[in-house]
C-alpha positions in Angstrom: -1.9 16.1 -16.4 -2.2 19.2 -13.8 0.4 18.1 -11.2 2.5 15.8 -13.6 3.2 17.3 -16.9 5.4 14.3 -18.0 2.8 11.7 -17.1 3.1 10.2 -20.6 6.9 9.3 -20.1 6.2 8.3 -16.6 3.5 5.7 -17.7 5.9 4.3 -20.3 8.6 3.9 -17.5 6.1 2.2 -15.4 5.0 -0.1 -18.3 8.6 -1.2 -18.6 8.6 -1.9 -14.9 5.7 -4.3 -15.3 7.4 -5.9 -18.3 10.6 -6.3 -16.2 12.5 -4.4 -18.7 14.6 -1.1 -18.6 13.4 1.8 -20.5 16.2 4.4 -19.5 16.5 3.9 -15.6 14.9 2.5 -12.6 11.6 4.1 -11.4 12.3 6.6 -8.6 9.7 8.4 -6.6 10.5 11.4 -4.3 8.2 13.7 -2.5 9.7 17.1 -1.0 8.4 20.4 -0.3 8.3 22.9 -3.2 9.8 25.4 -0.8 12.6 24.0 1.2 11.6 23.6 4.8 8.0 24.4 4.1 6.2 21.1 5.0 2.5 21.5 4.5 0.7 19.4 7.2 -2.1 17.3 5.7 -4.1 17.7 9.0 -5.3 21.2 9.6 -5.0 21.6 13.3 -6.5 25.2 13.2 -9.5 23.8 11.6 -9.8 21.1 14.1 -9.9 23.7 16.8 -12.8 25.4 15.1 -14.8 22.4 14.0 -15.1 19.6 16.5 -16.1 17.4 13.6 -13.2 18.1 11.5 -11.3 14.8 12.5 -14.0 12.8 11.1 -14.4 14.9 8.1 -10.6 14.6 7.5 -10.9 10.8 6.9 -14.4 10.4 5.6 -16.0 13.7 4.0 -15.2 13.6 0.3 -14.9 17.4 0.1 -12.7 17.7 3.0 -10.5 15.0 1.5 -10.3 16.5 -2.0 -9.5 19.9 -0.5 -6.7 18.7 1.5 -5.4 16.6 -1.4 -5.1 19.5 -3.7 -3.5 21.7 -1.0 -0.8 19.2 -0.5 -0.3 18.5 -4.1 0.0 22.3 -4.7 2.8 22.4 -2.2 4.7 19.2 -3.1 7.4 18.5 -5.5 6.8 15.3 -7.3 10.3 14.2 -8.0 11.2 11.5 -10.6 8.3 9.2 -11.3 6.3 10.4 -8.3 2.5 10.6 -8.9 -0.1 12.9 -7.8 -2.3 10.6 -5.6 -4.7 10.3 -2.8 -4.5 7.3 -0.6 -8.0 6.4 0.8 -7.6 5.3 4.4 -10.4 3.6 6.4 -7.8 2.1 8.6 -5.1 -0.5 7.9 -6.8 -3.8 7.2 -10.0 -1.7 7.2 -12.3 -4.4 5.8 -12.5 -5.5 9.7 -15.0 -2.7 9.7 -17.3 -4.8 7.6 -17.7 -7.1 10.5 -18.2 -4.8 13.5 -14.9 -3.0 14.2 -15.7 0.7 14.7 -12.9 3.0 13.4 -11.3 5.2 16.0 -9.9 8.3 14.5 -7.2 10.7 15.4 -5.2 13.3 13.5 -2.8 10.9 12.4 -4.2 7.4 12.2 -7.3 5.1 12.4 -7.2 2.1 14.6 -9.6 -0.6 15.8 -10.6 -2.3 19.1 -11.6 -5.8 18.9 -15.4 -6.4 18.4 -15.7 -10.1 18.5 -15.9 -12.4 21.5 -15.9 -15.4 19.4 -14.4 -16.5 16.0 -18.0 -17.5 14.9 -19.1 -13.9 15.3 -18.6 -13.4 11.6 -21.9 -15.1 11.1 -23.7 -12.3 12.8 -21.6 -9.2 12.5 -21.3 -8.9 8.7 -22.6 -5.3 7.6 -22.6 -4.8 4.0 -23.9 -1.4 4.3 -20.5 -0.3 5.5 -19.0 -1.4 2.2 -21.5 0.6 0.3 -20.7 3.7 2.6 -17.0 3.5 1.9 -17.6 3.0 -1.8 -19.8 6.1 -2.0 -17.0 8.1 -0.4 -14.5 6.8 -3.1 -16.8 7.6 -5.9 -17.6 11.1 -4.7 -13.8 11.9 -4.3 -13.2 10.4 -7.8 -15.8 12.8 -9.1 -14.4 15.8 -7.3 -10.8 14.8 -8.5 -11.7 15.8 -12.1 -8.6 14.0 -13.3 -6.0 16.1 -11.2 -4.9 13.0 -9.2 -5.0 9.2 -9.0 -6.9 7.5 -6.2 -5.3 4.2 -4.8 -7.3 1.4 -3.3 -8.1 1.5 0.3 -5.7 -0.1 2.7 -7.9 -3.3 3.0 -5.1 -5.6 2.9 -4.2 -8.5 5.2 -7.2 -10.6 6.1 -5.5 -12.4 8.9 -4.4 -8.9 10.1 -8.2 -7.9 9.8 -9.3 -10.8 12.0 -6.5 -9.8 14.4 -8.4 -6.4 14.6 -11.7 -8.2 15.1 -10.9 -10.8 17.7 -7.5 -9.5 19.1 -4.1 -10.5 17.9 -3.4 -12.5 20.9 -6.4 -14.4 20.7 -5.8 -15.2 17.0 -2.2 -16.4 17.6 -3.7 -18.7 20.3 -6.5 -19.8 18.0 -3.8 -21.1 15.5 -3.0 -23.9 18.1 -6.5 -24.2 19.8 -9.1 -23.6 17.1 -7.6 -23.8 13.7 -10.7 -25.0 11.7 -12.8 -22.1 13.3 -10.1 -19.6 12.4 -9.9 -20.8 8.9 -13.8 -20.4 8.5 -13.5 -16.8 9.9 -10.7 -16.1 7.5 -12.6 -17.3 4.6 -15.6 -15.3 5.5 -13.7 -12.1 5.9 -11.9 -12.8 2.6 -15.1 -13.2 0.7 -16.1 -9.8 1.9 -12.7 -8.4 0.8 -13.4 -9.8 -2.6 -16.7 -8.3 -2.7 -15.5 -4.9 -1.8 -12.3 -4.7 -3.7 -14.2 -5.2 -6.9 -16.4 -2.3 -6.2 -13.6 0.0 -5.3 -11.9 -1.1 -8.4 -14.9 -0.4 -10.6 -15.4 3.0 -8.9 -11.8 4.1 -9.7 -11.1 2.5 -13.0 -12.0 5.5 -15.0 -10.1 8.1 -13.0 -7.0 5.9 -12.9 -7.4 4.2 -16.4 -7.0 1.0 -14.6 -5.5 0.8 -11.1 -3.2 3.0 -8.9 -1.1 2.2 -6.0 -1.0 5.5 -4.2 2.2 5.4 -2.2 4.2 2.9 -4.3 3.5 5.4 -7.1 2.5 2.7 -9.5 -0.2 2.6 -12.2 -1.6 -0.4 -14.1 -4.2 -0.8 -16.8 -5.3 -3.9 -15.1 -6.4 -4.9 -11.5 -3.4 -4.1 -9.3 -3.1 -4.0 -5.5 -1.4 -4.9 -2.3 -1.4 -8.0 -0.1 0.2 -8.3 3.3 0.3 -10.1 6.7 2.1 -8.0 9.1 1.2 -10.3 12.0 3.4 -13.0 10.4 6.5 -11.5 11.9 5.4 -13.3 15.1 5.0 -16.9 13.8 6.7 -19.6 11.9 6.8 -20.5 8.2 4.7 -23.5 8.9 1.9 -21.4 10.5 2.2 -18.9 7.6 1.6 -21.8 5.1 -1.4 -23.0 7.1 -3.1 -19.8 7.7 -1.8 -17.2 5.1 -1.3 -19.3 2.0 -5.0 -19.7 1.2 -5.5 -15.9 1.6 -2.8 -15.2 -0.7 -4.0 -17.7 -3.2 -7.5 -16.3 -3.2 -6.3 -12.7 -3.5 -3.7 -13.2 -6.2 -6.5 -14.8 -8.2 -8.3 -11.7 -8.0 -5.5 -9.3 -9.0 -3.9 -9.1 -12.5 -0.8 -7.3 -11.0 -0.5 -8.5 -7.4 1.9 -6.8 -4.9 3.0 -8.2 -1.6 4.0 -5.8 1.4 7.2 -7.4 2.9 7.4 -6.0 6.4 10.9 -6.1 7.3 13.7 -8.9 7.8 11.5 -11.1 10.1 9.4 -12.0 7.0 12.4 -13.7 5.3 11.2 -17.0 6.6 8.2 -16.8 4.6 10.0 -16.0 1.3 10.0 -19.4 0.0 6.1 -19.5 0.1 5.8 -16.0 -1.5 8.2 -16.9 -4.3 6.3 -20.0 -5.1 3.3 -18.0 -6.4 4.2 -17.4 -10.2 1.7 -14.9 -10.5 2.9 -12.6 -7.8 4.5 -9.7 -9.7 6.2 -7.4 -6.9 7.4 -7.6 -3.6 7.7 -4.3 -1.7 10.5 -4.0 0.9 9.7 -1.8 3.9 12.6 -0.4 6.2 11.3 -1.1 9.5 12.3 1.2 12.5 15.2 -0.3 14.5 16.5 -2.5 11.6 19.5 -1.7 9.1 18.7 0.1 5.8 17.5 -1.7 2.8 21.0 -2.1 1.3 22.1 -4.1 4.3 19.8 -7.0 3.0 21.1 -7.1 -0.4 21.2 -11.0 -0.5 17.6 -11.1 0.1 16.8 -8.6 -2.4 19.0 -10.2 -5.0 17.1 -13.6 -4.3 13.8 -11.7 -5.0 15.0 -10.4 -8.2 16.6 -13.7 -9.3 13.1 -15.2 -8.8 11.7 -13.0 -11.4 9.8 -10.6 -9.2 9.9 -6.8 -9.4 11.2 -4.9 -6.3 9.8 -1.8 -4.6 12.5 -0.7 -2.1 12.3 2.3 0.4 15.7 3.9 0.5 17.7 7.0 1.5 19.9 8.8 -1.1 23.1 7.7 0.3 22.4 4.0 -0.4 21.3 4.4 -4.2 24.7 3.6 -5.7 25.2 0.5 -3.7 21.6 -0.6 -4.4 22.0 -0.1 -8.2 25.6 -1.4 -8.3 24.2 -4.7 -6.9 20.6 -4.9 -8.3 19.3 -4.8 -11.9 17.2 -1.6 -12.6 14.9 -3.8 -14.5 11.7 -4.0 -12.4 12.9 -1.9 -9.8 11.1 1.1 -8.1 13.0 3.1 -5.5 10.8 5.2 -3.0 13.4 7.7 -1.7 12.9 9.6 1.5 15.0 12.2 3.5 15.3 14.4 0.3 14.8 18.1 1.5 14.1 20.1 -1.8 13.5 20.1 -5.5 17.1 20.3 -6.2 18.2 17.4 -4.0 15.3 15.5 -5.7 16.7 16.3 -9.2 20.2 15.2 -7.9 18.8 11.9 -6.7 17.1 11.2 -10.2 20.5 12.0 -11.9 22.1 9.6 -9.7 19.5 6.8 -10.4 20.1 7.6 -14.1 24.1 7.2 -13.7 23.9 4.0 -12.0 21.0 2.2 -13.5 21.8 -0.9 -15.5 20.4 -4.2 -16.7 
């Protein structure tokens, strides 16, 4: 593969991850500039000055997306098991766009303003043409990629989060108490659109990925793999999580063969019993949240996840790798390492993972 010559051995290591076995070491992915100190920005500010439409093209034009992906890969060192990938981004919980949310784009992100005045607005705002527009973009990027990189599913995860975009997070939190049945109806409707769209995205990408890719977790699967989440859940109780998120997870886990849950910081620990109750849930991904201690501080939670038979994806810095690997099994473990400055430092991290990995 053009940007990953050892892709065959990486695939075998990823297969061992899914089998919850250890081939030689834990998975480890590191992205760093090929030339120390030379970060190549994804967004081309000079181009934006010349072309007022560039910001829109940056997110939604297949040729612009392909060109910037190639440029980024040509200047990035893919350390360890890091994969050459493109992450389609129509906004986090972007399936809100299927029901009237208009994406607001900037050089760094996409966000949404509420589009509903009532939870019943799902009955009149569903626009399947938006799904087809997004699928068409993905199909064209896949064609242009010519097998040089993998393409993940869009960040259409978190249906309660999507309804938060559509109706406003404060309104959704209030509706949990005042209009629970109406909220459940809206969630089911938006989730049905999620199922419809995610199948189309998977079919569009199945050939280029030989299955599925998770672009920023650097995972491949020959089956249907993807991410679930409920970032809003840091603001409510386990009881409300069970009432309003459990069914969403049940529906989405049923669609995935290799489901992953994005665990957004320590506040979600109160929901862990519910997550671990899903036998089919394969992976929990731990995100180090700004303002919280690093991942190794939460070793009891991480051990509990492993002891339940789940695989782990953890964001770490190099200094905590020995502690992580002294206390956790390298089986079913994927370390996403940040704060690595150059290829030599990346190779040192890989050697550290090799040294400390154990069953």
